[in-house]
C-alpha positions, 0 to 999 in steps of 0.5 A, spaced: 697 651 813 692 647 818 690 653 820 688 657 813 684 650 811 680 650 818 678 658 817 676 657 810 672 652 811 669 655 817 663 659 817 667 665 818 671 665 811 670 671 807 665 675 812 664 682 812 670 683 807 668 689 804 666 691 811 673 690 814 677 693 808 672 700 808 673 700 816 681 699 815 680 705 809 682 699 804 678 702 798 683 702 792 681 697 787 685 694 781 684 697 774 682 690 771 677 690 777 673 696 775 674 694 767 671 688 769 666 690 774 663 696 769 664 692 762 661 686 764 655 686 760 659 689 753 664 683 754 659 678 755 656 681 749 662 681 745 663 674 747 656 671 744 657 675 738 664 672 736 661 665 739 655 666 734 658 668 728 663 662 729 658 657 730 652 660 724 652 656 718 654 660 712 647 658 708 641 662 708 635 659 711 629 657 707 623 661 707 617 659 710 612 662 706 615 664 699 610 669 697 613 675 696 610 682 700 607 685 693 604 678 692 601 678 698 599 685 698 596 683 691 592 677 694 590 681 700 587 687 696 583 681 692 580 678 698 578 684 701 575 686 694 571 680 693 569 681 701 566 687 699 563 685 693 560 680 697 557 683 703 555 689 698 551 685 694 550 678 696 549 674 689 551 667 689 557 669 684 560 673 689 559 668 694 562 663 690 567 667 688 570 668 695 569 661 697 573 659 691 578 665 693 579 663 700 580 655 698 586 657 694 589 662 699 587 659 705 594 658 708 595 666 709 593 667 715 590 674 715 585 671 709 583 665 713 581 669 719 577 674 715 574 669 711 572 666 718 567 671 720 563 671 714 564 664 712 557 662 715 554 668 711 557 665 705 555 658 705 549 660 708 548 664 702 550 659 697 545 654 700 540 659 700 540 660 692 543 653 690 
């Protein structure tokens, strides 16, 4: 027993085990070992999905943006129409309409980014025509 403890704690423990097995023509593998080695990813995925289902809450998370897709499309098309109207015919009324629409819908990132590019023109035209 002492020899086993000494060899298992030494630097030679389990060195080149695969090489020794190949040299002794010992290439038998257990069925469980082969199945585990070839399907380790699938087994891990199955375990994680089962764990996820067990720990998941039954309630649906609240929407961050409660606008429906149709409402968002409508507001984006309205913004684009107002933007085109202002760029083609820059009047004080078009500039004010575009600015008011932006202030009401600035939480939408697409509208915010689109308005940012023409913000200086709109504000300059409102000040100029005032």
